[in-house]
N, C-alpha and C positions, 0 to 999 in steps of 0.2 A: 122540657125539652126546647118550647117554641123559644122562651125566653133567653135562655142559653145562647139561642142561633141569633138573637139579636143584640150579643154583645161583642164589639169588634175584636177584641182580644180573643175569644175563644173561636172568632172565624179565622183571623189571623194564624191561631195557633193549627186548626184543622188545615189550612191552605200548608202552613211550614212542615207540619208531620209527613202529610202527602207527596211534597216534594223531598223531603229526605228520605223516605221510607216507601216510596211509590209501590203501590200494589200491583199485580200481576203484572211486573214488570219483567223483560227480556222474552225474545220471540223464541217459539218452538223451533228447533233445527230442523225435526223431523215434521213436517207441515202438512203432510197429506191431509187434504180435503178442508185445510184452511184457506181463508181469503185473505189478502194483503192490502194494504190501501197507504200508501207513503204520502205525507203530507209536509210540505215546507212552506214558511212562511219570509214574504219577500221584507217583512218589516221586525224581524225579530230573527233571533238564532234557531226559533223552531224551525227544528227538521225531524219527524217522527215515522215511523212507520207503527200501524194498527193491525193487528191479526186476529182473525174470529174464525170460530167452527161452529156454523150454523147448520144443524140438524134437524128435519122434521118440524120446523117451525119455531126451534127453540136454539137459543144462545148457549152452546155448549160450553165454550171458554174465548175468552177476549183477552189479549196482551198487546205490550206495546213496547217500544224500545226507540232511542234516538237522543238526540242533543235538543233540549228543550229549557224556556225559562222557567222560572217558578209557577207561575198562572198556567201555563200549558200543561206542565209535568201534572200538577197536582187536579188537574180538572180532567185530564183525560185519567190519572189513578182513581178518581171518586166515579166518573165513567164505569170504568171495567167493573167495578164494585157492584154497581146499581143494574147493569144489563145481564151480566154473568149469572146464566141458569133461569135466565128468565125467558119466555116466550116472546117470538119476535113481537107480538102485538104490545105486551106488556111495556117492551124495551122502546117500541116505537112512542107510546106515549109518555114516557119516560125523557126520551130524547127531546119532543116536541115541549114537554113542559119546562126542560132547562132551556131552552131558544125561547120559549116565553118569559120566563123570567129575565135571561139576558137582555131581552126587546125590553122589558119594565112593563109586561103586561101581566096578567093575573095568572097564578100557578101554584100549585099544591106542594107546598114544603114538606107535607110528610111522605110526599112520593119521591122529592128529590133528597131526602135523608142529608146526609154532609155535603153535597154538592150545593145546598144553600149558603153555603160559604163564600159563592162566587156572585152573590145577589148584588153587589154593589160595583162589578168589574164593571157597569154601563157607566159610571161616572168618569171611566178613563178609556174612552172611546180607543185609544192605540190598543188597548189590551184585549177588545173583544174577540180579535182574532186568535189570541192566545189561548183564552178561555173556551174557545170552540173547535179550535182544530182537530182535537181527537173525536169530538163529537161529530163532526161531519165526515171524517172518515169511517165512525160505525154507521151512520147514516147509511152511505154510500153502499157500505157491505151488506147492509139489509136490503138497501134496493137491489142491489145486484142479484142477492139470493132469491127475493122474491120473482124478479123477471126470468132466472132460472127455472123456478117451480113453476111458474103459469105458461 
């Protein structure tokens, strides 16, 4: 797996697959108990809403919808796969690890699974916002849920 994730064509394929067939796409209409964060970028077409259901310290569900570029759609799709069903504590570790990778710091590729496809985004500074917009929305919802819980 490790060597595959160093192959640019495999990384590109992962990104394109999540862009064309995004996971957890579409918002819940009857979103009782769900939190929602709208994010828009001033430097790209990105305009998305991320929804999550956080109960008893666990991320029960996470979804997103909107108009977004390839990088934004793919990274948000990957994020939903990674944090859905996880405890808030585990999700916070995954999110922190993802931001470490984007900032060219040490990170655990095992923890990030397919999201390591975004590991070269730092080379294009203008794409960093695209690669983090959905993740920042999720971080915000986790922070808000923890404030409510305390």
